[in-house]
N, C-alpha and C positions, 0 to 999 in steps of 0.2 A: 074145752078143759085146758088144753097144753095153750092154745092162743091166749088164753087169759092169763096164765103164767108169764108167757114172753111179754104180753104187754105191761103187766105190772112191774118186771125187772126194767124195761126200758124206761118208764116213766121214772123210776127211782134213780137210774143212772145219769138222767136228764138234771133231776133237782139237785145232785151231787155236782156235777160240773157248774153248773150254775151259781153254787155257792162259793166254789172256789175262785171262778172270776170275781166276785163280789169281794172277795178277801184280797185278792192280787190287787185290785183297783185302790183300796182301803190303803195298802201299803205304798202305793207309788205315790198317793198324794200327799207324802211329808213333805216338809219345807228343805231348800239345797242347802248345804252348809257355807258360810260366808268365804271360807279360803279356797273353795271348789270354784264358787261363783266368780271371784276376782280372777282365778287362773284362767277361767273361761272368756273373760272380756278382753285379756290381754292381746295386742295385734304389734307388728314390728314396725319401727319408724319408717318414712317414706324415704328413699333413696334420692340422694342430691346428684344433680348434672355434674360432670368433671369441670375442673376449672382450667381454662385456656391460659397458658403463659403468654405473656405480651412481648418476652425479649426472645430475640432471633437466636437459635441455638449455635453455638460457635461451632467453626469447622474443626474437623478433626485434626488433631495436631497443634492446636493452641494451647498455649500454657492453661494448666488446669484441668485440661481434659485430657483423661486417660485413654491411650489407643487402645481399641480392641484387638488383641492378638489374633493374626491370622493362623486359620487351622492349617496344620502340618500332619499329614500322617504318620503314622509311626514307621518307623525305619523298615520293619518287617514289610509293612504294606509298600513302601516307596521299591524295595526289592523285588516283590511281586509284580508291581506295575511296570519296573523296568524290565523284568525278564519276559513279561508278556508283550512289551513294545518292541525289544531287540530279538524280531524271530530271526533265525540264520539264513542268510541270502543263498540261494539254491542257484549255483553255477549251471550256466545253459550247457548242454552238450554240445560242442563244437568237432566237426569232421576235419581234417586236414588231407588233401591231395596234394602232390608234389611230384615233378619229373622234370630231367632235363630236355634241353629243346635239341633236336636231331638236325643233322645236315639239312639244309634247304626248307625248313619249318618257318612259319610265319607265328607270331603271337596269336593272331586270330584263330588259327588252325588247334594249336594247345588249348586256348581258353574254350573253344567248341568241344574237344574232348574232354575236358572238365566238367561240361554238363552246363555253361552259361549260355544265356540268350543271345540273339545277335545284337539287341540293342545294349544289352550290357557288355558285351564284348567291345562294342564300341567306345562306350562311355570309358572303359577301363584302357585301352588302346590310347584315347586321346589324353586321360589323366597321366599315363606313365610316359607316354610320349613328349610331354611336356618338359619332362626331366631326363629325358635320355632318348638318343637318336635310335627308334626302332631299327634301322637299316644297318646298325651294327650288332644285331643280334647274332649270336654263331652258335656252334656246338659247345657245350660245357655249362652255359649259361642254364639255369632252372627257374620254372614257375611252382610258386606254392598258393594253393586255393584254401582258404579257412572259410566254413560254412556252417551255417545253424542247422539243427537237426532237420527243418523243414526243407533244407536245400537253400535257403537263401544265403547269398554272399555276404560274408563278413569282411574280408580283405583279399587281395591279390597281390603276391610281391615278386618281383623280378630281380633273381640275384646273378649279377654281371660281373663277378671276379673280385678278387683282393678284399673280400667280405663286404662289398658295396651292395645295398639291396634299394630298390625303388619300390615303396609300398603304397598301394590305393587302398583307401580304407572306405568302407559304406558306412552312412549314416544318414543325417538328414539331407547331405549332399554328399558327392564323392571328392574327397581330399587325397592329395599325394604328399608323401613325405620321402627324403631321400637318408638313408642311415648308412653313415659312415663311419666304420669303426676307428679308434686310435691305436693302431699297431705299435709294437715295441720292437725299436732298432736294436739288433744284437750283432756284435762283431764276433766271428768264429775263425779258426785257423785249423790248419791240416797239413801233413807232409807226407811224402809218399816215395817210395824207391821203384825207379820206372824198370820195366822187364820188358815186355814184347813190344809196347807202345805206350804211348802218353795216353791214349785214352783208356786203355785198359788200367794203367798206374791210377788216375784219378776215380775211376769207377770203384776199383778194390780198396783204396782208402775212405769210400763212402762218401767224397766230395762230390759237388754237383758237377754232372759229366758236361754239362754245356762249356765248361771252364776250360776243358781240352780244345773245344773250338775255338774259345777267345784266344788261347795262347796260339794255336797253330795261325790264326789269324794275325795277331799282332805280330808273330816272330816269322811269319812264312816267308817274307824276302830276304832275311837274315841268316836263318837257320834250315838246313836241311835234316827234317827230323828222321828220315828214312837213311842216309848216308852217315850223317854226324852221330847217331846215338847208337851205341855198343852195347847198352845194358847197366844197369847200377847207377844211373845218373838220379840226383836229389832233386826233388820237388817240393817246394813250400809255398802255401797260398794263404792268403787273410781276405777275408770277404765279409760283406755286409748283409744281414737278412732281417727283412719285416715279418713280425711275428706276432698272432694272436693266439696266447697260450702256447700249446705246442704245435700250432699249424702255421707253416710258412706262407706268407702272402706275398703273390708276386714271384718275381724273379731275383734271385741274389745278385748282387754286385760285386765284382772283383775290386780289391783294394790295393792289393800288391802281391806280386809273383816273383819268386828266385827260383832259378833253374841253372844248375851247374851242367854242362854240355861241351864236350870237345875241349876241355881244358879251360873253359872261360865260365864265368858268372853272368848270366843275362837276369836282369831285374827290371821290372815292369810297377810303376806307379801310376795308379789311377786317381783323378782328383776326386774331392767330395762334391764339387758345384754341379754336377750332372753334366757338363760340357761334353765328356767323352774323351777329352784331350789326356793321353796317356804318354808319359817319358817312359823311355826305353833306355837301359843303361848297360853298359857292359864293363867289368869289372870295375865299378864305382864311378864310371865317366858318362855323360850324357851320349847317346847315339843319337837318336832321333827322337822326335815328337809324333804321336800317331793319333787321329781323331777318327773315332768309329762313326760312320752314318747313323747308325740305328744301335743304341745301347742296350746290351742285354740281348740282342737277335741271334739266331742260330745261321751260321753260314751253310747254305743249302745247295750251292752250285757255285764252281769255281770257275776262273777264267781257261778257256781254250775250248777245243772241239768237243761237241758232247751230241747226244741224241735228243732233238728236240721233244719236249713234252707234251705238244700240243700236234705238231705236224708230223713226228715219228723219223724224218730222216736227220742224218747228221750235219749238223751244222757248228759254224765257229760261234761259241759264245764270247760275246765282246766285253762281259763284265762278270761281276760276281753277283749272286742272290743273298739277300739275308730275310730268312723266315722270320717273321714277326706277327703279332696280333694287328688285325686293322686299328688304324688310328694312332699307332705307336709313333712318337715323334721322329722326324728325321733331320739330321743336323748336319751342316755344311762342314766337310772334312778338312776344308784349309780356308783361309780369307781369300775373299774374290768379288766378282760383281757378277750379278745378275745378267745374264746375256739373253735368257729365253724363259717364257713361261706360257705353259699353252699345251696342245695335244699333238703327239706325232704317231700315227698309227697302232702298230703293234705295242709301242711303249707306253700307250695311254697318256695319263696326265704327266708331264714332265717340268722339271726344272733343270736350268743348264747354269752353270757359274764357269767364268775364266778365272785363271790364275797366271797372269801375267801375259805374254803375247803368244806363246806356243801350247800351255795346258788347259783342258777343260773337263768339268766333271760333270756328269749327267746323272740324276736321281729320278727313275722311273716308276710307273705303276703305281703312283701317289693317289690317294682318296681325295685329299684337298691341300691347299697351299694357304698360307697366311693372307688374310684380308690386305695387310699393310706391306706384302712383298710386291715390289715393282720391279720392272726391266730397267736395268741402268743402276739399282742399288747396290751399296756396297754392304757386304755382310763380313763377319769375323768367323774363325773356326768355332763351331759348337753352335753357331745359332740356329734355330729351328727354321727349316725351310718349308715343311710340309709333313703330311703323316701318311705313314705306310698304307697301301691299298691294293686293289686287284684290279685296275684299269688296263685296257688293252688286252694282247694275248697272255694271260696270265691264269695259272691253275689256282690259285690262292693267294692271300693276302702275304706280300713280300716286296722287298726294295731291290730293283736291279740298278746296280750301280758300275758306273763306267769312268775310266780315265783315258781319255784320249791327249795324245802328244803330237802336235803339228796335225790333227785330223786322224792319226791313225791309233786305233784302241791298244791299250798296254794294260798288263796285270797290275790292278790297284794294289795288290798286296806286296808287290815287289819293287814298284817304281818309288824313287826318293824324292822326285822333285815336289811333291806335294809335303812331305815332311820337311823339306828346307823351307818352304813357305810358311809351314805353321812355326818354327821355330825362328824365324825373323819377327813372329808375332809375340813369341813367350817373352817370359823376365831373362833373368841374366842365370849363367851358371851356378852362382852361389844358392841362389833360391831354390834351383832343382837339386843340389847337393843336400840343402837342407830338407826338402820333402824326403829324399832318400833316407837320411838318417832317422827322421821321425816314423816313416813306414817300417824301417829295421826294429826300431824299438817296440813299436806297437806288435809287429808280428812275434817277437820273443816273448813281451810279456801275456799274448793271447796263448802262444805255445805251451809256456809254464802252466799256465791256467787250465788248459786241455789235458796236460799229463797229470796235474794233481786231482782234475775231477774224474779221469778213468782209473786212477789209484785208489781213489776212495770208493768207487763202486766195485771194486775188484776185492774190497776187503770183506 
């Protein structure tokens, strides 16, 4: 029963679906409108190939062709790019090691203490030795090493005095340069009243102490400083100094001295040409001319009996000694003729000059003599005949200077024979008096300037 009802329902649904499909087919078979048919038949035209130009394209910059502007970044971008490229340079960390050379030390020993390897020390010694004789090293010279953080050497410099520095610089190869400063030459003046002694007066007036030695050397044969001085004598000095800033370079040089003693006025004028020939005046008249064998040296030992510094016994010292740095020039004290150049036992390297038939001067302990100096050659007062050394029996660099008359030693500071020989070589008295007047004027000007300076500082 139920099955019959379900079959009848399924048959009816099938008949209804068939009728709908037939109706739908009937609708779709109607004709298409003409406009829609035309739109459906349209298609785009075929693409044409591009036309190739037969004419060559003109080069940029020819007339009629507009140059394409170059691209330039905005200013802000330029600044950013510049700031990115200009990165700050980082300075390498350097280490500085320096100390002075002690007596008896060598350059190699000091460089070894600084930590340089043996091969590097050898290279530095060769480089510096090409500019400076390492045998002239002495206490007071100093070594400075500049190195990187890893210990590699950047430069080694040797300071030898007077501001002169020899520097070896490490790079692709080791190079050497000599640095010589340009000091300023200044003229100074001072005056003092002598109390107990000439030396004490110079020191109290804060003038270079070695000037007292120079005056004693110049006037030693004319003035008895112990007997003739009673106190209250007036001393005026004019000198020249080379300076780098506030530091004095080298030794000062006396230019003029005036000393009132024993009722007389003694004046000394030193020349500017470095010859060492000084003219001594008494009360405005020429007394004599004196030539120093070593300019600026210190009189370390006088003529007469003394205890020998090496042998320890009392002996006659037949000359005077001038202590000076090794290599300091030695000058002839009077015109003469070279009679001997060579070696004489305790004297070491020696030069001897004859002055006339009865007078001879001897210059001993020399380190060297000029190559052009020969036996028989004539020399003038002030000519260089050697350099200070320590050859022979010497305790240090100095010049042993002797004057022999008829073969007998005499006091070089009191004998007038050499002074007479020098005077015969010098110009006339008119020129000598003119130099004295000029020196007096320079002294007065410098003293006035010094007084004005002191007054200004006291305000």
